[in-house]
FIKOLZA-1660 file (N, C-alpha, C; in steps of 0.1 Angstrom, whole numbers, plus 5000, padded with zeros to 4 digits):
% residues 130
   i   px   py   pz ch aa at
   1 6991 3619 6842  A  M  N
   1 6986 3626 6830  A  M CA
   1 6978 3638 6835  A  M  C
   2 6980 3649 6829  A  F  N
   2 6972 3662 6832  A  F CA
   2 6961 3664 6822  A  F  C
   3 6950 3669 6828  A  K  N
   3 6939 3673 6819  A  K CA
   3 6940 3689 6820  A  K  C
   4 6943 3695 6808  A  W  N
   4 6944 3709 6808  A  W CA
   4 6930 3715 6808  A  W  C
   5 6928 3725 6816  A  V  N
   5 6915 3731 6817  A  V CA
   5 6914 3745 6812  A  V  C
   6 6903 3749 6807  A  N  N
   6 6900 3762 6802  A  N CA
   6 6898 3772 6814  A  N  C
   7 6903 3784 6812  A  K  N
   7 6901 3794 6823  A  K CA
   7 6887 3796 6827  A  K  C
   8 6878 3793 6819  A  D  N
   8 6863 3795 6822  A  D CA
   8 6857 3783 6828  A  D  C
   9 6865 3773 6831  A  Q  N
   9 6860 3760 6837  A  Q CA
   9 6860 3760 6852  A  Q  C
  10 6861 3771 6858  A  G  N
  10 6860 3771 6873  A  G CA
  10 6847 3766 6878  A  G  C
  11 6845 3768 6891  A  S  N
  11 6833 3763 6897  A  S CA
  11 6821 3769 6890  A  S  C
  12 6811 3760 6887  A  K  N
  12 6799 3764 6881  A  K CA
  12 6789 3767 6892  A  K  C
  13 6785 3779 6894  A  L  N
  13 6776 3783 6905  A  L CA
  13 6763 3790 6900  A  L  C
  14 6752 3788 6906  A  V  N
  14 6740 3795 6904  A  V CA
  14 6736 3802 6917  A  V  C
  15 6733 3815 6916  A  T  N
  15 6729 3822 6928  A  T CA
  15 6714 3826 6926  A  T  C
  16 6707 3823 6937  A  L  N
  16 6692 3826 6937  A  L CA
  16 6690 3839 6945  A  L  C
  17 6683 3848 6939  A  Y  N
  17 6679 3860 6945  A  Y CA
  17 6664 3860 6946  A  Y  C
  18 6658 3870 6952  A  D  N
  18 6643 3870 6953  A  D CA
  18 6636 3872 6940  A  D  C
  19 6643 3877 6930  A  S  N
  19 6637 3880 6917  A  S CA
  19 6644 3873 6905  A  S  C
  20 6655 3866 6907  A  N  N
  20 6662 3860 6896  A  N CA
  20 6671 3849 6900  A  N  C
  21 6675 3842 6889  A  I  N
  21 6686 3832 6890  A  I CA
  21 6697 3837 6882  A  I  C
  22 6709 3838 6888  A  T  N
  22 6721 3843 6881  A  T CA
  22 6731 3831 6880  A  T  C
  23 6736 3829 6868  A  L  N
  23 6746 3819 6865  A  L CA
  23 6759 3826 6864  A  L  C
  24 6769 3821 6871  A  N  N
  24 6783 3827 6870  A  N CA
  24 6789 3823 6856  A  N  C
  25 6800 3829 6853  A  K  N
  25 6806 3827 6840  A  K CA
  25 6808 3812 6836  A  K  C
  26 6813 3804 6846  A  G  N
  26 6815 3790 6843  A  G CA
  26 6802 3783 6840  A  G  C
  27 6791 3787 6846  A  A  N
  27 6778 3780 6844  A  A CA
  27 6771 3786 6831  A  A  C
  28 6776 3797 6827  A  S  N
  28 6769 3804 6815  A  S CA
  28 6774 3799 6801  A  S  C
  29 6785 3791 6801  A  V  N
  29 6791 3788 6789  A  V CA
  29 6781 3782 6778  A  V  C
  30 6772 3773 6782  A  Q  N
  30 6763 3767 6773  A  Q CA
  30 6752 3776 6769  A  Q  C
  31 6751 3789 6775  A  F  N
  31 6740 3798 6772  A  F CA
  31 6744 3809 6763  A  F  C
  32 6756 3809 6757  A  N  N
  32 6760 3820 6749  A  N CA
  32 6751 3824 6737  A  N  C
  33 6745 3813 6732  A  S  N
  33 6736 3816 6720  A  S CA
  33 6721 3813 6724  A  S  C
  34 6718 3813 6737  A  A  N
  34 6704 3811 6742  A  A CA
  34 6695 3823 6739  A  A  C
  35 6684 3820 6734  A  Y  N
  35 6674 3830 6731  A  Y CA
  35 6663 3831 6742  A  Y  C
  36 6661 3819 6748  A  S  N
  36 6652 3818 6760  A  S CA
  36 6656 3805 6766  A  S  C
  37 6650 3802 6778  A  V  N
  37 6652 3789 6785  A  V CA
  37 6639 3783 6790  A  V  C
  38 6640 3770 6793  A  M  N
  38 6630 3763 6799  A  M CA
  38 6635 3760 6813  A  M  C
  39 6626 3760 6823  A  L  N
  39 6630 3756 6837  A  L CA
  39 6622 3744 6841  A  L  C
  40 6629 3734 6846  A  G  N
  40 6623 3721 6850  A  G CA
  40 6627 3718 6864  A  G  C
  41 6617 3715 6873  A  L  N
  41 6619 3712 6887  A  L CA
  41 6617 3698 6890  A  L  C
  42 6628 3691 6896  A  D  N
  42 6627 3678 6901  A  D CA
  42 6625 3679 6916  A  D  C
  43 6612 3678 6920  A  E  N
  43 6609 3680 6934  A  E CA
  43 6615 3669 6943  A  E  C
  44 6615 3656 6938  A  V  N
  44 6620 3645 6946  A  V CA
  44 6635 3647 6948  A  V  C
  45 6642 3649 6937  A  G  N
  45 6657 3650 6938  A  G CA
  45 6662 3664 6942  A  G  C
  46 6653 3673 6944  A  R  N
  46 6656 3687 6947  A  R CA
  46 6666 3693 6938  A  R  C
  47 6663 3693 6925  A  R  N
  47 6671 3698 6914  A  R CA
  47 6663 3707 6905  A  R  C
  48 6670 3716 6898  A  L  N
  48 6664 3725 6888  A  L CA
  48 6672 3723 6875  A  L  C
  49 6665 3721 6864  A  A  N
  49 6672 3721 6851  A  A CA
  49 6669 3734 6844  A  A  C
  50 6679 3740 6838  A  I  N
  50 6678 3752 6830  A  I CA
  50 6683 3748 6816  A  I  C
  51 6673 3747 6807  A  R  N
  51 6676 3742 6793  A  R CA
  51 6676 3754 6784  A  R  C
  52 6687 3757 6777  A  P  N
  52 6688 3768 6768  A  P CA
  52 6681 3765 6754  A  P  C
  53 6674 3774 6749  A  L  N
  53 6668 3773 6735  A  L CA
  53 6674 3784 6726  A  L  C
  54 6678 3780 6714  A  N  N
  54 6682 3790 6705  A  N CA
  54 6670 3796 6698  A  N  C
  55 6673 3806 6689  A  K  N
  55 6662 3813 6683  A  K CA
  55 6653 3804 6674  A  K  C
  56 6659 3795 6667  A  T  N
  56 6652 3785 6659  A  T CA
  56 6642 3777 6667  A  T  C
  57 6647 3771 6678  A  E  N
  57 6639 3763 6687  A  E CA
  57 6628 3772 6693  A  E  C
  58 6631 3784 6697  A  F  N
  58 6621 3793 6702  A  F CA
  58 6610 3796 6692  A  F  C
  59 6614 3798 6679  A  E  N
  59 6604 3802 6669  A  E CA
  59 6596 3791 6663  A  E  C
  60 6600 3778 6666  A  R  N
  60 6593 3767 6660  A  R CA
  60 6579 3767 6664  A  R  C
  61 6576 3771 6676  A  G  N
  61 6562 3772 6681  A  G CA
  61 6557 3759 6688  A  G  C
  62 6565 3749 6689  A  D  N
  62 6560 3737 6695  A  D CA
  62 6561 3736 6710  A  D  C
  63 6567 3747 6716  A  I  N
  63 6568 3748 6731  A  I CA
  63 6559 3759 6735  A  I  C
  64 6549 3756 6744  A  P  N
  64 6540 3766 6748  A  P CA
  64 6548 3778 6754  A  P  C
  65 6543 3790 6751  A  R  N
  65 6550 3803 6755  A  R CA
  65 6551 3804 6771  A  R  C
  66 6541 3798 6778  A  E  N
  66 6541 3799 6792  A  E CA
  66 6552 3790 6798  A  E  C
  67 6559 3782 6790  A  K  N
  67 6570 3774 6795  A  K CA
  67 6584 3780 6792  A  K  C
  68 6583 3792 6785  A  L  N
  68 6596 3798 6781  A  L CA
  68 6599 3810 6790  A  L  C
  69 6611 3811 6794  A  Y  N
  69 6616 3822 6802  A  Y CA
  69 6627 3830 6795  A  Y  C
  70 6627 3843 6796  A  R  N
  70 6638 3851 6790  A  R CA
  70 6651 3849 6798  A  R  C
  71 6662 3850 6791  A  I  N
  71 6675 3850 6797  A  I CA
  71 6683 3861 6792  A  I  C
  72 6690 3868 6801  A  S  N
  72 6700 3879 6797  A  S CA
  72 6714 3873 6798  A  S  C
  73 6721 3873 6787  A  V  N
  73 6734 3868 6786  A  V CA
  73 6744 3879 6785  A  V  C
  74 6753 3880 6795  A  R  N
  74 6764 3890 6795  A  R CA
  74 6777 3883 6794  A  R  C
  75 6788 3890 6794  A  S  N
  75 6801 3884 6792  A  S CA
  75 6806 3876 6804  A  S  C
  76 6801 3880 6816  A  S  N
  76 6806 3873 6828  A  S CA
  76 6795 3866 6836  A  S  C
  77 6782 3867 6831  A  Y  N
  77 6771 3860 6838  A  Y CA
  77 6759 3859 6829  A  Y  C
  78 6749 3851 6833  A  S  N
  78 6736 3851 6827  A  S CA
  78 6726 3852 6837  A  S  C
  79 6714 3856 6834  A  R  N
  79 6703 3858 6844  A  R CA
  79 6690 3855 6838  A  R  C
  80 6682 3848 6846  A  V  N
  80 6668 3845 6843  A  V CA
  80 6660 3852 6854  A  V  C
  81 6652 3862 6850  A  S  N
  81 6644 3870 6860  A  S CA
  81 6630 3866 6859  A  S  C
  82 6624 3862 6870  A  N  N
  82 6610 3859 6871  A  N CA
  82 6606 3858 6885  A  N  C
  83 6600 3869 6890  A  K  N
  83 6596 3870 6905  A  K CA
  83 6586 3859 6909  A  K  C
  84 6577 3856 6901  A  I  N
  84 6567 3846 6904  A  I CA
  84 6573 3832 6906  A  I  C
  85 6582 3828 6896  A  F  N
  85 6589 3816 6897  A  F CA
  85 6598 3815 6910  A  F  C
  86 6605 3827 6913  A  M  N
  86 6614 3827 6924  A  M CA
  86 6606 3826 6937  A  M  C
  87 6594 3832 6938  A  N  N
  87 6585 3830 6950  A  N CA
  87 6582 3816 6952  A  N  C
  88 6578 3809 6941  A  D  N
  88 6574 3795 6942  A  D CA
  88 6586 3786 6946  A  D  C
  89 6598 3789 6940  A  L  N
  89 6610 3782 6943  A  L CA
  89 6614 3784 6957  A  L  C
  90 6613 3796 6962  A  A  N
  90 6617 3799 6976  A  A CA
  90 6608 3791 6986  A  A  C
  91 6595 3791 6983  A  A  N
  91 6585 3783 6991  A  A CA
  91 6589 3769 6991  A  A  C
  92 6592 3763 6979  A  F  N
  92 6595 3749 6978  A  F CA
  92 6608 3745 6986  A  F  C
  93 6618 3754 6985  A  L  N
  93 6631 3751 6991  A  L CA
  93 6632 3756 7006  A  L  C
  94 6622 3764 7010  A  G  N
  94 6622 3770 7023  A  G CA
  94 6632 3781 7025  A  G  C
  95 6634 3789 7014  A  L  N
  95 6644 3800 7015  A  L CA
  95 6637 3812 7020  A  L  C
  96 6644 3820 7028  A  D  N
  96 6639 3832 7033  A  D CA
  96 6648 3844 7029  A  D  C
  97 6644 3850 7018  A  F  N
  97 6652 3861 7012  A  F CA
  97 6652 3874 7021  A  F  C
  98 6643 3875 7031  A  E  N
  98 6643 3886 7040  A  E CA
  98 6654 3885 7050  A  E  C
  99 6659 3873 7053  A  H  N
  99 6670 3871 7062  A  H CA
  99 6683 3869 7056  A  H  C
 100 6683 3864 7043  A  Q  N
 100 6695 3861 7036  A  Q CA
 100 6692 3866 7021  A  Q  C
 101 6701 3874 7016  A  K  N
 101 6699 3881 7003  A  K CA
 101 6700 3871 6992  A  K  C
 102 6709 3861 6993  A  M  N
 102 6712 3852 6982  A  M CA
 102 6715 3838 6987  A  M  C
 103 6713 3828 6978  A  F  N
 103 6717 3814 6981  A  F CA
 103 6724 3809 6969  A  F  C
 104 6736 3803 6971  A  K  N
 104 6744 3798 6960  A  K CA
 104 6745 3782 6960  A  K  C
 105 6744 3777 6948  A  Y  N
 105 6744 3762 6946  A  Y CA
 105 6753 3758 6935  A  Y  C
 106 6759 3747 6936  A  F  N
 106 6767 3741 6926  A  F CA
 106 6758 3736 6915  A  F  C
 107 6763 3736 6903  A  C  N
 107 6756 3730 6891  A  C CA
 107 6765 3724 6882  A  C  C
 108 6760 3716 6873  A  E  N
 108 6768 3709 6862  A  E CA
 108 6759 3708 6850  A  E  C
 109 6766 3709 6838  A  W  N
 109 6760 3707 6826  A  W CA
 109 6757 3692 6823  A  W  C
 110 6745 3689 6820  A  S  N
 110 6741 3675 6816  A  S CA
 110 6740 3674 6801  A  S  C
 111 6748 3666 6795  A  E  N
 111 6747 3665 6780  A  E CA
 111 6735 3657 6777  A  E  C
 112 6731 3647 6785  A  S  N
 112 6719 3639 6782  A  S CA
 112 6706 3647 6783  A  S  C
 113 6706 3656 6792  A  E  N
 113 6694 3665 6794  A  E CA
 113 6695 3678 6785  A  E  C
 114 6707 3681 6780  A  K  N
 114 6709 3693 6773  A  K CA
 114 6705 3705 6782  A  K  C
 115 6709 3704 6795  A  A  N
 115 6705 3714 6805  A  A CA
 115 6715 3716 6816  A  A  C
 116 6715 3727 6822  A  L  N
 116 6723 3729 6834  A  L CA
 116 6715 3724 6846  A  L  C
 117 6721 3716 6853  A  I  N
 117 6714 3710 6865  A  I CA
 117 6719 3716 6878  A  I  C
 118 6710 3723 6885  A  V  N
 118 6713 3729 6898  A  V CA
 118 6709 3719 6909  A  V  C
 119 6718 3715 6917  A  D  N
 119 6716 3706 6928  A  D CA
 119 6714 3713 6941  A  D  C
 120 6701 3714 6945  A  F  N
 120 6698 3722 6958  A  F CA
 120 6703 3714 6970  A  F  C
 121 6708 3702 6968  A  N  N
 121 6714 3694 6979  A  N CA
 121 6729 3698 6981  A  N  C
 122 6734 3706 6972  A  R  N
 122 6749 3710 6972  A  R CA
 122 6750 3725 6973  A  R  C
 123 6747 3732 6984  A  P  N
 123 6749 3746 6985  A  P CA
 123 6764 3749 6985  A  P  C
 124 6767 3761 6980  A  E  N
 124 6781 3765 6978  A  E CA
 124 6789 3766 6991  A  E  C
 125 6782 3771 7002  A  E  N
 125 6789 3773 7014  A  E CA
 125 6795 3760 7020  A  E  C
 126 6789 3748 7016  A  A  N
 126 6794 3736 7021  A  A CA
 126 6809 3733 7018  A  A  C
 127 6813 3739 7007  A  R  N
 127 6827 3737 7002  A  R CA
 127 6836 3744 7012  A  R  C
 128 6832 3755 7018  A  N  N
 128 6841 3762 7027  A  N CA
 128 6839 3758 7041  A  N  C
 129 6831 3748 7044  A  G  N
 129 6828 3743 7057  A  G CA
 129 6820 3753 7066  A  G  C
 130 6813 3763 7060  A  N  N
 130 6805 3772 7067  A  N CA
 130 6791 3766 7070  A  N  C
% end
């Protein structure tokens, strides 16, 4: 039996740069109507959750503004830009953006968390054996 897949269902990847997190088209599907996002870090499991919020959730006012991050959604990617967060994340993960421009990781949508979960234990280059 075949499971027919959508052309946008390719690998879901998140790329970390020194100033932003970029979600590829596959990872961006759940963010099409996002007005902002929340970022949650699981330090023990080395994972990041990116939870989209629509305009109604944003305007409700029950989430402190300092926990909200802006997201730019385009047709082929989405981007969360915040240099301070990226500095903290790089320090936590031991990433050196001066020697390597970007770091790619696999991610999956979690229906129970209503968030995209980035697994820092699964770098993209491991797939290619590099």
